[in-house]
C-alpha positions in Angstrom: -39.1 -8.9 -24.5 -35.6 -10.3 -24.3 -34.2 -7.1 -25.7 -36.1 -5.1 -23.1 -34.7 -7.2 -20.2 -31.2 -6.9 -21.5 -31.3 -3.1 -21.9 -32.6 -2.6 -18.3 -30.1 -5.1 -16.9 -27.2 -3.3 -18.6 -28.4 0.0 -17.3 -28.7 -1.4 -13.8 -25.1 -2.8 -13.9 -23.8 0.5 -15.3 -25.5 2.4 -12.5 -24.0 0.1 -9.9 -20.5 0.4 -11.5 -20.7 4.2 -11.6 -21.7 4.3 -7.9 -18.8 2.0 -7.0 -16.0 3.7 -9.0 -16.4 7.3 -8.1 -14.4 10.1 -9.7 -10.7 9.9 -10.3 -8.7 13.1 -10.9 -7.4 13.9 -14.4 -4.3 11.7 -15.1 -5.1 9.3 -12.3 -7.7 7.0 -13.8 -7.4 3.2 -13.7 -4.1 1.8 -12.6 -2.0 4.1 -14.8 -0.4 6.8 -12.7 -2.2 5.6 -9.5 -1.2 3.6 -6.5 -4.3 1.7 -5.3 -4.1 0.6 -1.7 -5.8 -2.8 -1.5 -8.2 -3.3 1.3 -7.5 -6.6 3.2 -8.6 -8.2 6.5 -6.3 -8.7 9.4 -2.8 -7.4 10.2 -0.6 -5.7 7.6 3.0 -6.9 6.9 4.3 -3.6 8.3 7.8 -5.0 9.2 8.1 -7.7 6.5 8.9 -6.6 2.9 9.0 -10.2 1.8 5.6 -11.3 3.2 3.5 -13.3 0.8 0.6 -10.9 1.6 2.2 -8.4 -0.8 1.1 -10.6 -3.7 -2.5 -9.5 -2.9 -1.7 -6.0 -3.9 -1.5 -4.8 -7.5 2.0 -3.6 -8.5 2.5 -0.3 -10.2 5.8 0.6 -11.8 7.1 4.2 -12.2 10.0 5.5 -14.2 12.7 7.5 -12.3 14.9 10.3 -13.5 17.9 12.2 -12.2 17.1 15.4 -10.3 18.4 18.1 -12.7 16.3 21.2 -11.7 18.5 22.6 -8.9 22.1 22.5 -7.7 23.7 20.3 -6.8 22.3 18.3 -9.8 23.0 14.7 -10.8 22.8 13.5 -14.4 23.1 9.8 -14.0 21.3 7.7 -11.3 21.4 4.0 -10.6 17.7 3.4 -10.1 15.7 3.8 -13.3 12.4 2.4 -12.2 10.4 1.7 -9.0 7.7 -0.9 -8.3 5.1 0.1 -5.7 2.4 -1.9 -3.9 0.1 -0.9 -1.0 -2.2 -2.7 1.4 -4.5 -1.3 4.1 -7.1 -2.7 6.5 -9.2 0.4 7.1 -7.0 1.6 10.0 -3.4 1.3 8.9 -1.7 1.5 5.5 1.5 -0.1 4.3 3.4 0.8 1.2 6.2 -1.4 -0.3 8.9 0.0 -2.6 11.0 -2.4 -4.7 13.9 -1.4 -6.9 17.1 -2.8 -8.3 20.4 -1.7 -6.7 23.5 -3.8 -7.4 25.2 -3.0 -4.1 24.1 -2.6 -0.5 25.3 0.6 1.0 24.7 2.5 4.3 23.8 5.6 2.3 21.1 3.8 0.3 17.8 5.6 0.9 14.2 6.0 -0.3 11.3 8.3 0.3 7.6 8.7 -0.2 6.3 12.3 -0.4 2.8 13.6 0.1 1.6 17.2 0.1 0.2 18.5 3.4 -3.0 20.5 2.8 -4.3 21.7 -0.5 -1.4 23.8 -1.7 0.6 22.3 -4.7 4.1 21.1 -4.0 7.0 20.4 -6.3 8.2 16.8 -6.2 11.8 17.9 -5.3 11.1 18.4 -1.6 8.6 21.2 -2.3 11.3 23.4 -3.7 10.0 26.9 -4.7 9.7 27.4 -8.5 9.7 30.7 -10.4 9.0 32.6 -7.2 5.7 30.7 -6.7 5.3 29.6 -3.1 5.1 25.9 -2.7 3.2 23.9 -0.1 4.7 21.7 2.6 5.5 18.0 2.2 5.2 15.1 4.5 8.1 12.8 3.8 8.3 9.1 4.8 12.1 8.7 4.7 14.1 5.5 5.0 17.9 5.2 5.1 19.8 1.9 5.3 21.9 3.1 8.2 19.2 4.8 10.2 15.8 3.2 9.5 12.6 5.2 9.0 11.8 8.9 9.8 8.6 10.9 9.6 9.7 14.3 8.1 8.6 17.6 6.6 10.2 19.8 4.0 9.5 23.0 2.0 12.5 23.2 -0.3 16.0 21.8 -0.3 17.8 22.3 3.0 14.6 22.5 5.0 14.0 18.8 5.6 13.5 18.0 9.3 12.3 15.2 11.4 8.9 15.7 13.1 8.8 15.9 16.9 6.1 13.2 16.7 7.2 10.1 14.7 4.2 8.3 13.3 5.8 6.2 10.5 7.4 2.8 10.9 9.1 0.6 8.4 12.0 -1.7 7.3 14.3 -2.3 4.4 15.8 -5.6 3.2 18.4 -5.9 0.5 18.7 -9.3 -1.2 20.1 -10.4 -4.6 20.5 -6.9 -5.9 17.0 -5.7 -4.9 15.9 -3.4 -2.1 12.4 -4.0 -0.7 11.4 -1.2 1.7 8.1 -1.1 3.6 6.6 2.0 5.2 3.5 1.9 7.5 1.3 4.4 9.3 -2.3 5.0 10.4 -4.4 6.1 7.4 -5.4 9.2 9.4 -4.3 10.9 12.6 -4.5 14.2 14.4 -0.9 15.4 13.5 -1.2 18.6 11.4 2.2 17.9 9.9 1.1 14.6 8.4 -0.7 13.9 5.1 -4.2 12.4 5.8 -5.1 9.3 3.7 -8.8 9.0 4.1 -10.5 6.0 2.5 -11.5 6.8 -1.1 -9.6 10.1 -1.2 -7.2 10.7 -4.1 -3.9 12.1 -2.7 -0.9 13.1 -4.7 2.2 10.9 -4.1 5.9 11.0 -5.4 9.0 9.0 -4.8 12.7 9.5 -4.4 15.6 7.0 -4.2 19.3 7.5 -3.4 22.1 5.0 -4.2 24.8 5.6 -1.7 27.3 3.6 -3.8 26.8 6.2 -6.6 27.4 9.1 -4.2 23.8 10.1 -4.3 22.9 12.3 -1.4 20.6 15.3 -0.7 19.3 16.8 -4.0 21.4 14.3 -6.0 18.8 11.6 -6.3 16.4 9.7 -8.6 12.8 11.1 -8.6 9.4 10.5 -10.0 6.7 13.0 -11.0 3.6 13.4 -8.9 1.1 10.6 -9.2 -1.9 9.5 -7.3 -2.6 7.4 -4.2 -6.1 6.1 -3.1 -7.0 3.8 -0.3 -9.8 1.4 -1.5 -13.1 1.9 0.2 -15.2 -1.1 1.3 -18.0 -2.0 -1.2 -21.2 -0.1 -0.4 -23.9 -2.8 0.3 -26.5 -0.4 -1.1 -25.1 -1.0 -4.6 -26.0 -4.7 -4.5 -29.4 -4.0 -2.9 -30.2 -1.5 -5.7 -29.1 -4.0 -8.4 -31.2 -6.8 -6.9 -34.2 -4.5 -6.7 -33.8 -3.4 -10.3 -33.6 -7.0 -11.5 -36.7 -7.9 -9.5 -38.5 -4.9 -11.0 -37.5 -6.0 -14.5 -39.0 -9.5 -13.8 -42.2 -8.1 -12.5 -42.6 -5.8 -15.5 -41.9 -8.6 -17.8 -44.5 -10.9 -16.2 -47.1 -8.1 -16.4 -46.4 -7.6 -20.1 -46.5 -11.3 -20.8 -49.9 -11.7 -19.1 -51.4 -8.8 -21.1 -50.1 -10.2 -24.3 -51.6 -13.6 -23.5 -55.0 -12.1 -22.7 -55.0 -10.4 -26.1 -54.1 -13.8 -27.7 -50.7 -12.7 -28.8 -47.6 -14.9 -28.3 -45.4 -13.8 -25.5 
């Protein structure tokens, strides 16, 4: 009887877990290669890169490499890795970038890149590759001397600020580390913006420029494409189903025990 109960309980827990987790794209399972945006209550630290609330978000670290695919290339960059955290409250999302840079420079900059629509894009500002048409990018761009801009691009030299600016943010340099926060509504009606619906896996890439190393334009540190997903609230039906299954197991066990006792067998 104990074995019977354990088996059914394990099955019920597995069922609930499967309902809660959903399907992650290939290469984007777990925390590896994915930026999970933690769902929290209340206001987000949209203008405070040093807020203690960022400790509530899991940190994901990505390697960065020089952009060497197109001229003008760069073969040595300052920033070798980037730490990323994200928080959201079901309405807005905030993403924090953190990286080491020994000097504070007006030309220091960082960007988050999302594809717009379903067409694949190259991480280098959607640059065309091998005559294959690339999709448009929505770029959240920050520069130390200018602040944050909401931009689009489809290849080098095409980057332009949007008429409608939907992204806010702030960068703070302290003790050789830049902390830059970007914030926006998860979804809006702007066709030039990436839409970050709850539970939807969206591709994401990052770029960083060190002004002190003469990094500008295509001369930058970049990541590959990874994944971003805004955490959905827990579905209460999952817990209801689990409780019902546990109750059913208890009822079945009681019925079996009564029948065994009537037959004179030990339960």
